MARNU-859109 format. One record per residue (C-alpha): residue number from 0; residue in three letters; x, y, z. Coordinates in nm, 3 decimals. Example, Ala and Ser with C-alpha at 12.3 -4.5 7.8 and 13.67 -1.06 7.14 Angstrom:
BEGIN
+-----+------+---------+---------+---------+
: pos : code :       x :       y :       z :
+-----+------+---------+---------+---------+
:   0 :  Ala :   1.230 :  -0.450 :   0.780 :
:   1 :  Ser :   1.367 :  -0.106 :   0.714 :
+-----+------+---------+---------+---------+
This chain:
BEGIN
+-----+------+---------+---------+---------+
: pos : code :       x :       y :       z :
+-----+------+---------+---------+---------+
:   0 :  Met :  -3.164 :  -1.002 :   3.891 :
:   1 :  Ile :  -2.956 :  -1.168 :   3.620 :
:   2 :  Arg :  -3.004 :  -0.868 :   3.392 :
:   3 :  Arg :  -2.887 :  -0.636 :   3.670 :
:   4 :  Ile :  -2.575 :  -0.847 :   3.728 :
:   5 :  Leu :  -2.498 :  -0.850 :   3.355 :
:   6 :  Ala :  -2.545 :  -0.474 :   3.341 :
:   7 :  Val :  -2.301 :  -0.425 :   3.628 :
:   8 :  Ile :  -2.047 :  -0.656 :   3.462 :
:   9 :  Thr :  -2.082 :  -0.464 :   3.135 :
:  10 :  Val :  -2.022 :  -0.131 :   3.310 :
:  11 :  Leu :  -1.721 :  -0.267 :   3.496 :
:  12 :  Phe :  -1.576 :  -0.415 :   3.174 :
:  13 :  Ala :  -1.625 :  -0.087 :   2.990 :
:  14 :  Ala :  -1.458 :   0.105 :   3.271 :
:  15 :  Ala :  -1.165 :  -0.135 :   3.274 :
:  16 :  Ser :  -1.132 :  -0.110 :   2.897 :
:  17 :  Ser :  -1.133 :   0.269 :   2.905 :
:  18 :  Gln :  -0.850 :   0.264 :   3.159 :
:  19 :  Ala :  -0.642 :   0.007 :   2.971 :
:  20 :  Gly :  -0.323 :   0.127 :   2.811 :
:  21 :  Pro :  -0.273 :   0.150 :   2.434 :
:  22 :  Thr :  -0.218 :  -0.161 :   2.224 :
:  23 :  Val :  -0.103 :  -0.182 :   1.861 :
:  24 :  Val :   0.048 :  -0.439 :   1.626 :
:  25 :  Asp :   0.393 :  -0.350 :   1.492 :
:  26 :  Ser :   0.553 :  -0.419 :   1.152 :
:  27 :  Ser :   0.673 :  -0.762 :   1.263 :
:  28 :  Gly :   0.323 :  -0.869 :   1.366 :
:  29 :  Arg :   0.395 :  -0.841 :   1.738 :
:  30 :  Glu :   0.135 :  -0.696 :   1.971 :
:  31 :  Val :   0.278 :  -0.403 :   2.167 :
:  32 :  Ser :   0.087 :  -0.301 :   2.481 :
:  33 :  Leu :   0.165 :  -0.023 :   2.727 :
:  34 :  Glu :   0.011 :   0.037 :   3.068 :
:  35 :  Arg :  -0.027 :   0.405 :   2.978 :
:  36 :  Pro :   0.068 :   0.630 :   2.684 :
:  37 :  Ala :   0.444 :   0.651 :   2.639 :
:  38 :  Gln :   0.617 :   0.955 :   2.787 :
:  39 :  Arg :   0.983 :   0.868 :   2.723 :
:  40 :  Ile :   1.046 :   0.739 :   2.371 :
:  41 :  Ile :   1.367 :   0.645 :   2.191 :
:  42 :  Gly :   1.368 :   0.631 :   1.809 :
:  43 :  Leu :   1.647 :   0.420 :   1.660 :
:  44 :  Ala :   1.638 :   0.545 :   1.299 :
:  45 :  Pro :   1.598 :   0.888 :   1.136 :
:  46 :  His :   1.272 :   0.786 :   0.967 :
:  47 :  Ile :   1.132 :   0.667 :   1.299 :
:  48 :  Val :   1.213 :   0.998 :   1.466 :
:  49 :  Glu :   1.052 :   1.193 :   1.183 :
:  50 :  Asn :   0.738 :   0.978 :   1.192 :
:  51 :  Leu :   0.713 :   1.019 :   1.568 :
:  52 :  Phe :   0.705 :   1.394 :   1.514 :
:  53 :  Ser :   0.435 :   1.348 :   1.249 :
:  54 :  Ala :   0.239 :   1.153 :   1.508 :
:  55 :  Gly :   0.262 :   1.444 :   1.751 :
:  56 :  Ala :   0.500 :   1.254 :   1.978 :
:  57 :  Gly :   0.819 :   1.448 :   1.907 :
:  58 :  Gly :   0.808 :   1.619 :   2.244 :
:  59 :  Lys :   0.828 :   1.279 :   2.414 :
:  60 :  Leu :   1.153 :   1.176 :   2.247 :
:  61 :  Val :   1.440 :   1.136 :   2.493 :
:  62 :  Gly :   1.683 :   0.962 :   2.255 :
:  63 :  Val :   1.755 :   0.950 :   1.882 :
:  64 :  Val :   2.035 :   0.839 :   1.648 :
:  65 :  Ser :   2.272 :   1.031 :   1.423 :
:  66 :  Tyr :   2.126 :   1.189 :   1.107 :
:  67 :  Ser :   1.794 :   1.240 :   1.284 :
:  68 :  Asp :   1.788 :   1.592 :   1.145 :
:  69 :  Tyr :   1.423 :   1.653 :   1.062 :
:  70 :  Pro :   1.227 :   1.837 :   1.179 :
:  71 :  Pro :   1.464 :   2.100 :   1.323 :
:  72 :  Ala :   1.319 :   2.031 :   1.669 :
:  73 :  Thr :   1.531 :   1.713 :   1.677 :
:  74 :  Ala :   1.835 :   1.928 :   1.754 :
:  75 :  Gly :   1.943 :   1.885 :   2.112 :
:  76 :  Ile :   1.783 :   1.546 :   2.172 :
:  77 :  Pro :   2.049 :   1.307 :   2.309 :
:  78 :  Gln :   2.192 :   1.061 :   2.057 :
:  79 :  Val :   2.252 :   0.696 :   2.143 :
:  80 :  Gly :   2.464 :   0.612 :   1.837 :
:  81 :  Ser :   2.375 :   0.549 :   1.474 :
:  82 :  Ala :   2.088 :   0.358 :   1.317 :
:  83 :  Tyr :   2.324 :   0.067 :   1.256 :
:  84 :  Ala :   2.531 :   0.085 :   1.574 :
:  85 :  Trp :   2.355 :   0.225 :   1.877 :
:  86 :  Ser :   2.459 :   0.185 :   2.239 :
:  87 :  Leu :   2.245 :  -0.045 :   2.451 :
:  88 :  Glu :   2.392 :   0.112 :   2.762 :
:  89 :  Ser :   2.287 :   0.460 :   2.646 :
:  90 :  Val :   1.937 :   0.337 :   2.565 :
:  91 :  Val :   1.890 :   0.183 :   2.910 :
:  92 :  Ala :   2.033 :   0.491 :   3.084 :
:  93 :  Leu :   1.760 :   0.710 :   2.932 :
:  94 :  Asn :   1.494 :   0.497 :   3.104 :
:  95 :  Pro :   1.251 :   0.482 :   2.809 :
:  96 :  Asp :   0.899 :   0.345 :   2.834 :
:  97 :  Leu :   0.900 :   0.279 :   2.457 :
:  98 :  Val :   1.183 :   0.195 :   2.216 :
:  99 :  Val :   1.106 :   0.206 :   1.844 :
: 100 :  Leu :   1.343 :  -0.027 :   1.660 :
: 101 :  Trp :   1.420 :  -0.032 :   1.287 :
: 102 :  Gly :   1.386 :  -0.400 :   1.199 :
: 103 :  Ser :   1.624 :  -0.426 :   0.904 :
: 104 :  Gly :   1.850 :  -0.140 :   1.008 :
: 105 :  Asn :   1.917 :  -0.221 :   1.374 :
: 106 :  Gly :   1.867 :  -0.591 :   1.322 :
: 107 :  Met :   1.595 :  -0.803 :   1.475 :
: 108 :  Ala :   1.869 :  -0.974 :   1.674 :
: 109 :  Ala :   1.856 :  -0.681 :   1.916 :
: 110 :  Leu :   1.489 :  -0.734 :   1.998 :
: 111 :  Pro :   1.524 :  -1.023 :   2.249 :
: 112 :  Gln :   1.798 :  -0.840 :   2.435 :
: 113 :  Leu :   1.586 :  -0.527 :   2.471 :
: 114 :  Glu :   1.288 :  -0.729 :   2.587 :
: 115 :  Arg :   1.497 :  -0.922 :   2.842 :
: 116 :  Leu :   1.577 :  -0.586 :   2.997 :
: 117 :  Gly :   1.206 :  -0.522 :   3.037 :
: 118 :  Leu :   1.184 :  -0.257 :   2.765 :
: 119 :  Lys :   0.874 :  -0.215 :   2.551 :
: 120 :  Val :   0.974 :  -0.234 :   2.184 :
: 121 :  Tyr :   0.789 :  -0.148 :   1.864 :
: 122 :  Val :   0.948 :  -0.275 :   1.541 :
: 123 :  Ser :   0.918 :  -0.032 :   1.249 :
: 124 :  Glu :   0.969 :  -0.168 :   0.898 :
: 125 :  Pro :   0.760 :   0.030 :   0.646 :
: 126 :  Arg :   0.792 :  -0.124 :   0.298 :
: 127 :  Glu :   0.489 :   0.021 :   0.120 :
: 128 :  Leu :   0.347 :   0.371 :   0.112 :
: 129 :  Asp :   0.045 :   0.265 :   0.319 :
: 130 :  Asp :   0.283 :   0.144 :   0.590 :
: 131 :  Ile :   0.400 :   0.500 :   0.660 :
: 132 :  Ala :   0.052 :   0.622 :   0.748 :
: 133 :  Ala :  -0.003 :   0.306 :   0.952 :
: 134 :  Ser :   0.319 :   0.370 :   1.147 :
: 135 :  Ile :   0.220 :   0.730 :   1.218 :
: 136 :  Arg :  -0.118 :   0.614 :   1.349 :
: 137 :  Ala :   0.043 :   0.345 :   1.565 :
: 138 :  Phe :   0.288 :   0.594 :   1.714 :
: 139 :  Gly :  -0.001 :   0.830 :   1.790 :
: 140 :  Thr :  -0.188 :   0.552 :   1.968 :
: 141 :  Leu :   0.114 :   0.453 :   2.177 :
: 142 :  Ala :   0.200 :   0.813 :   2.267 :
: 143 :  Gly :  -0.155 :   0.930 :   2.333 :
: 144 :  Thr :  -0.144 :   1.175 :   2.041 :
: 145 :  Ala :  -0.386 :   0.996 :   1.811 :
: 146 :  Glu :  -0.565 :   1.310 :   1.691 :
: 147 :  Thr :  -0.250 :   1.468 :   1.548 :
: 148 :  Ala :  -0.136 :   1.136 :   1.407 :
: 149 :  Glu :  -0.466 :   1.078 :   1.231 :
: 150 :  Lys :  -0.462 :   1.424 :   1.075 :
: 151 :  Asn :  -0.113 :   1.380 :   0.933 :
: 152 :  Ala :  -0.172 :   1.019 :   0.824 :
: 153 :  Arg :  -0.481 :   1.125 :   0.630 :
: 154 :  Lys :  -0.292 :   1.412 :   0.469 :
: 155 :  Leu :  -0.025 :   1.170 :   0.345 :
: 156 :  Glu :  -0.286 :   0.927 :   0.215 :
: 157 :  Arg :  -0.467 :   1.206 :   0.032 :
: 158 :  Glu :  -0.146 :   1.330 :  -0.134 :
: 159 :  Val :  -0.050 :   0.979 :  -0.245 :
: 160 :  Ser :  -0.399 :   0.914 :  -0.378 :
: 161 :  Glu :  -0.390 :   1.233 :  -0.583 :
: 162 :  Leu :  -0.055 :   1.138 :  -0.736 :
: 163 :  Gln :  -0.178 :   0.790 :  -0.818 :
: 164 :  Ala :  -0.488 :   0.926 :  -0.991 :
: 165 :  Arg :  -0.280 :   1.167 :  -1.196 :
: 166 :  Tyr :   0.023 :   0.961 :  -1.297 :
: 167 :  Ser :  -0.007 :   0.586 :  -1.243 :
: 168 :  Arg :  -0.181 :   0.513 :  -1.574 :
: 169 :  Lys :   0.044 :   0.722 :  -1.793 :
: 170 :  Ala :   0.272 :   0.562 :  -2.051 :
: 171 :  Thr :   0.518 :   0.338 :  -1.868 :
: 172 :  Leu :   0.878 :   0.450 :  -1.831 :
: 173 :  Arg :   1.151 :   0.200 :  -1.751 :
: 174 :  Val :   1.348 :   0.345 :  -1.460 :
: 175 :  Phe :   1.689 :   0.268 :  -1.312 :
: 176 :  Tyr :   1.717 :   0.399 :  -0.956 :
: 177 :  Gln :   2.075 :   0.436 :  -0.831 :
: 178 :  Ile :   2.132 :   0.450 :  -0.456 :
: 179 :  Trp :   2.512 :   0.420 :  -0.471 :
: 180 :  Asn :   2.783 :   0.450 :  -0.732 :
: 181 :  Arg :   3.087 :   0.249 :  -0.617 :
: 182 :  Pro :   2.983 :  -0.025 :  -0.614 :
: 183 :  Leu :   2.679 :   0.034 :  -0.831 :
: 184 :  Gln :   2.369 :  -0.036 :  -0.622 :
: 185 :  Thr :   1.995 :  -0.023 :  -0.681 :
: 186 :  Ile :   1.665 :  -0.141 :  -0.527 :
: 187 :  Asn :   1.430 :  -0.429 :  -0.602 :
: 188 :  Gly :   1.053 :  -0.432 :  -0.634 :
: 189 :  Glu :   0.992 :  -0.476 :  -0.261 :
: 190 :  His :   1.164 :  -0.148 :  -0.176 :
: 191 :  Met :   0.938 :   0.149 :  -0.105 :
: 192 :  Ile :   1.112 :   0.355 :  -0.373 :
: 193 :  Ser :   0.999 :   0.099 :  -0.628 :
: 194 :  His :   0.641 :   0.163 :  -0.517 :
: 195 :  Val :   0.698 :   0.536 :  -0.566 :
: 196 :  Ile :   0.827 :   0.469 :  -0.918 :
: 197 :  Ala :   0.512 :   0.269 :  -0.993 :
: 198 :  Leu :   0.299 :   0.548 :  -0.848 :
: 199 :  Cys :   0.451 :   0.778 :  -1.109 :
: 200 :  Gly :   0.378 :   0.538 :  -1.394 :
: 201 :  Gly :   0.730 :   0.397 :  -1.403 :
: 202 :  Arg :   0.869 :   0.045 :  -1.382 :
: 203 :  Asn :   1.180 :  -0.044 :  -1.186 :
: 204 :  Ile :   1.406 :  -0.236 :  -1.425 :
: 205 :  Phe :   1.555 :  -0.433 :  -1.134 :
: 206 :  Ala :   1.225 :  -0.513 :  -0.962 :
: 207 :  Glu :   1.283 :  -0.889 :  -0.992 :
: 208 :  Glu :   1.614 :  -0.891 :  -0.806 :
: 209 :  Pro :   1.593 :  -1.110 :  -0.492 :
: 210 :  Gln :   1.781 :  -0.870 :  -0.262 :
: 211 :  Leu :   1.624 :  -0.549 :  -0.134 :
: 212 :  Ala :   1.925 :  -0.335 :  -0.234 :
: 213 :  Pro :   2.134 :  -0.545 :  -0.475 :
: 214 :  Leu :   2.476 :  -0.466 :  -0.618 :
: 215 :  Ile :   2.469 :  -0.472 :  -0.998 :
: 216 :  Gly :   2.712 :  -0.457 :  -1.288 :
: 217 :  Leu :   2.743 :  -0.164 :  -1.526 :
: 218 :  Glu :   2.685 :  -0.390 :  -1.826 :
: 219 :  Thr :   2.350 :  -0.495 :  -1.683 :
: 220 :  Val :   2.232 :  -0.134 :  -1.682 :
: 221 :  Leu :   2.366 :  -0.071 :  -2.031 :
: 222 :  Gln :   2.185 :  -0.377 :  -2.164 :
: 223 :  Ala :   1.859 :  -0.281 :  -1.991 :
: 224 :  Asp :   1.882 :   0.067 :  -2.150 :
: 225 :  Pro :   1.639 :   0.247 :  -1.915 :
: 226 :  Asp :   1.424 :   0.542 :  -2.021 :
: 227 :  Ala :   1.534 :   0.734 :  -1.712 :
: 228 :  Ile :   1.811 :   0.715 :  -1.455 :
: 229 :  Val :   1.738 :   0.853 :  -1.109 :
: 230 :  Ala :   2.009 :   0.912 :  -0.849 :
: 231 :  Ser :   1.955 :   1.032 :  -0.494 :
: 232 :  Gly :   2.260 :   0.940 :  -0.291 :
: 233 :  Met :   2.485 :   1.227 :  -0.387 :
: 234 :  Asp :   2.482 :   1.586 :  -0.267 :
: 235 :  Glu :   2.268 :   1.813 :  -0.486 :
: 236 :  Ser :   2.567 :   2.036 :  -0.555 :
: 237 :  Arg :   2.781 :   1.741 :  -0.669 :
: 238 :  Pro :   2.607 :   1.563 :  -0.959 :
: 239 :  Glu :   2.903 :   1.337 :  -1.038 :
: 240 :  Trp :   2.691 :   1.023 :  -1.022 :
: 241 :  Leu :   2.473 :   1.145 :  -1.306 :
: 242 :  Asp :   2.767 :   1.297 :  -1.494 :
: 243 :  Asn :   2.932 :   0.955 :  -1.500 :
: 244 :  Trp :   2.654 :   0.831 :  -1.731 :
: 245 :  Leu :   2.719 :   1.097 :  -1.995 :
: 246 :  Gln :   2.997 :   0.892 :  -2.154 :
: 247 :  Tyr :   2.742 :   0.626 :  -2.253 :
: 248 :  Arg :   2.576 :   0.828 :  -2.528 :
: 249 :  Ser :   2.389 :   0.532 :  -2.671 :
: 250 :  Leu :   2.186 :   0.502 :  -2.351 :
: 251 :  Arg :   1.830 :   0.620 :  -2.406 :
: 252 :  Ala :   1.830 :   0.809 :  -2.075 :
: 253 :  Val :   2.143 :   0.999 :  -2.182 :
: 254 :  Ser :   2.026 :   1.081 :  -2.535 :
: 255 :  Thr :   1.697 :   1.224 :  -2.405 :
: 256 :  Gly :   1.849 :   1.402 :  -2.105 :
: 257 :  Ala :   1.660 :   1.182 :  -1.860 :
: 258 :  Leu :   1.922 :   1.190 :  -1.584 :
: 259 :  Leu :   1.726 :   1.290 :  -1.275 :
: 260 :  His :   1.809 :   1.380 :  -0.917 :
: 261 :  Ile :   1.576 :   1.362 :  -0.616 :
: 262 :  His :   1.706 :   1.462 :  -0.272 :
: 263 :  Pro :   1.747 :   1.138 :  -0.074 :
: 264 :  Asp :   1.576 :   1.270 :   0.239 :
: 265 :  Ile :   1.241 :   1.304 :   0.061 :
: 266 :  Ile :   1.239 :   0.973 :  -0.123 :
: 267 :  Gln :   1.470 :   0.731 :   0.057 :
: 268 :  Arg :   1.330 :   0.794 :   0.404 :
: 269 :  Pro :   0.992 :   0.625 :   0.458 :
: 270 :  Thr :   0.825 :   0.931 :   0.612 :
: 271 :  Ala :   0.540 :   1.167 :   0.528 :
: 272 :  Arg :   0.784 :   1.376 :   0.323 :
: 273 :  Ile :   0.796 :   1.096 :   0.067 :
: 274 :  Ala :   0.480 :   1.249 :  -0.081 :
: 275 :  Ser :   0.691 :   1.552 :  -0.172 :
: 276 :  Gly :   0.965 :   1.333 :  -0.320 :
: 277 :  Ala :   0.710 :   1.131 :  -0.514 :
: 278 :  Ala :   0.549 :   1.446 :  -0.653 :
: 279 :  Glu :   0.890 :   1.569 :  -0.772 :
: 280 :  Leu :   0.976 :   1.235 :  -0.931 :
: 281 :  Cys :   0.636 :   1.216 :  -1.102 :
: 282 :  Arg :   0.680 :   1.564 :  -1.250 :
: 283 :  Lys :   1.030 :   1.486 :  -1.374 :
: 284 :  Leu :   0.927 :   1.154 :  -1.529 :
: 285 :  Asp :   0.636 :   1.328 :  -1.700 :
: 286 :  Thr :   0.886 :   1.571 :  -1.851 :
: 287 :  Val :   1.080 :   1.270 :  -1.982 :
: 288 :  Arg :   0.762 :   1.146 :  -2.151 :
: 289 :  Val :   0.711 :   1.480 :  -2.320 :
: 290 :  Gln :   1.077 :   1.501 :  -2.422 :
: 291 :  Ser :   1.065 :   1.150 :  -2.570 :
: 292 :  Glu :   0.764 :   1.246 :  -2.780 :
: 293 :  Phe :   0.920 :   1.577 :  -2.883 :
: 294 :  Thr :   1.242 :   1.415 :  -3.004 :
: 295 :  Gly :   1.042 :   1.162 :  -3.203 :
: 296 :  Asn :   1.222 :   0.872 :  -3.041 :
: 297 :  Ala :   1.002 :   0.592 :  -3.171 :
: 298 :  Asp :   1.195 :   0.337 :  -2.969 :
: 299 :  Ser :   1.163 :   0.530 :  -2.644 :
: 300 :  Gly :   1.016 :   0.236 :  -2.459 :
: 301 :  Leu :   0.672 :   0.397 :  -2.426 :
: 302 :  Pro :   0.481 :   0.192 :  -2.331 :
: 303 :  His :   0.638 :  -0.136 :  -2.216 :
+-----+------+---------+---------+---------+
């Protein structure tokens, strides 16, 4: 009799579990649970929107922010403002069953307000390459599109793994990554771009800075004398940022022609396309290695 009762309880528990809505843990460590897979989603940063599409949930987006321009299917989705200044009123009016918030971009201060309104919120804050795949999987779980999400997450992981195997143990290049020119701005070691640099066998010369995207002085860069300078913030057809370095001919990166450009969308956005940006950066840094050897620059900084 007891066994029969336990069997019935087990069946009932299994049935209840199978009917339960999706539950995930977001980037802030919060558990996010829905009664059923999300059907009306708002993404409050371009990278969030792109990752939702990678998760197979793009068709469920009812609101995005400005510069959410990839994939092309984002065109026509209502905008609720920018990643840094979105309209709470517009968000509420779209009646979402899931809002995906960019922790550092939108500000965690907005989270309590959204929750007080009864909205389900997932905080996205990918800092490492593994976090992108994890975000895609989480979005797939919440939207009921786990199969597509898993396929694309695995593809990203495979591409990153291949790059790591090919480049990460090559002679180290000291890299300065410029995200803005006036004022001069870079990234520290916690930034995802710094992880991409390491993936390519490089070392971010400002990795020890305490701020995620610190402002720096020109003299600091000149003294560090990097092997390569990478800029991504400017338009590809306007290389002024890199041209500005040409006047400093004593810089190693200038003398060896190691002034590199990577389109910001494929390296500064924490999305699956970062594998493409990483591959391009790795190839270009490898060319710098070859050029340094060819010019016989014994003080090229290889390795450090």
